N, C-alpha and C positions, 0 to 999 in steps of 0.2 A: 561531376558534382563540384558545385561552386565552394569557395571558401566560406561564404555566408551559411551555407546548408550545414556544412561540417561543423561550424561553429554552433549553430542551433542545434544540431544532434548531440554534440558534447554538452551543451548546457542542458538538455533535456536529461540525458544520462546523469548528470550530477543532481538534477531535482529527484530523480528515482532513487539513486543511491544513496543519498543524504537522508532522505524520508526513512529507508531502510536501515541506515546507520543509527537512527535515532530511536529504533526498536519499539519501545512502548512510551516513549515521552510525548504524548498526544498533542499537549500544548505546543511543543516545539515543532513538531510535524505540521500543524495547522497552516504555518506560514507557506507551505508548498501548494495550497490550493486556494481557489479563488473564494471570495467571500459567499458567492451564491452556489457553489459547489453542489454537484449531485452525485451521490455515491450510492451504488446498488452492490450489496453482498450476497452472493449466492452460494447456499450450502445444501448439498444433496440434491442438486438439480432445481431447488426453489429458491425465490427470492427470500431471504431471511431479515435484510435491513433495507430500507428504502430512504435514504438519509438527504434532506435539503438544507443547505447552508452549513458553513464551517462551524459555527456555534454548535449546531446540532451534532455535528460529527464529533466535536470535542467531547461533547456529553455522552453520546453513545460509546465511542471508542474509549474513553475513559473508565466507562463502567465495565466494558468488556475485558480491559487489561487490568483492572484493580487487583485481580487475584494472581496476577502472573508475577512469580518471584524471579525469573530471569527468562531472557529470551534470545534468539538467535536468528538473524535473517540473512539468508543468502541468495542474490539474485543471479539468473542465468540468462537464458537466450533472450534477446531484445531486438525488436524490428522498430524502427522509429521512420515515420513517413511526415515530412514537413511540407506544408502549403502556405506560404507566406507566414502570417502571425498565428497559424493554427497548426496543429500536429497530432498525430496519433501515436502512442507508444503501447506496443503489445509486448509484455514481458512476463517472465516466470520467476517465482520465489518459492523457497523453501523456508518456512517459519517454524521454528521448533520453540515451543512454550512451556517453561516448567510452572506447574500449579500444584497446589495443595488439595487433595480431596479425601475426606475421611480420615485425616492422619496421616496420609500417604502421598509422597511426592509422585506426580504423573507428568510425562513427556506427552505433550500434544504435538505431533508431527504433521505439518499442514503444508501441502504443495497446491500453489496458488497461481492462477493466470489472472493478470490484470491486463485491462484494456482501457487506457486512459485516453481522453481528449484534453489536449492542453492548448492554452492561449499565451501569447506573448503580449504582456501589458505591463506598462510602467517600467519597462526595462528588463523584464524578468518573466522567465516560463512557470506558469502556475495550472495545476490540475484543475480543469472546470467540470470534468465528469469522470467518474471512475466505475467501471465495471469489474467486480472482484468476484472469482469464481474459486471456491474452494473444491479443486478438482479431487483430491484424496486427503483424508485425515486419518491418522492412527493414533490412538492413546495407548501408552503403556506405562506400568510403574518403573521408576528408576531403580535399577540394580546397583546395589551398594556392595 
């Protein structure tokens, strides 16, 4: 593996981890996507969201996260394949979201697999396409 390949993989890891570290700060997360990004969100085996463009992503993700009181994201396994100025990143994430439903705090625990297609443009890696699969989701009341 060349030095350039290692540097590209590290830069892509940074994109993925910085996106997750921002948790629900959708406006800040937008910088990690291309303007014409395409995002497909799959839940229960079906396509739940089909988003075209970063502006639409901000709109839909902001609506989705507006009721989130707190969140925690933890990335796990990750495989990155780089081919010139294009790359694929497959990684797993556990995202716990704290929301309020009917006056009760609920934890939504989500196990997600991301399949990202990235491009290197203007000196930075950006996500051009994301397939986001909610593999398992569990909701439970917060124990106090």
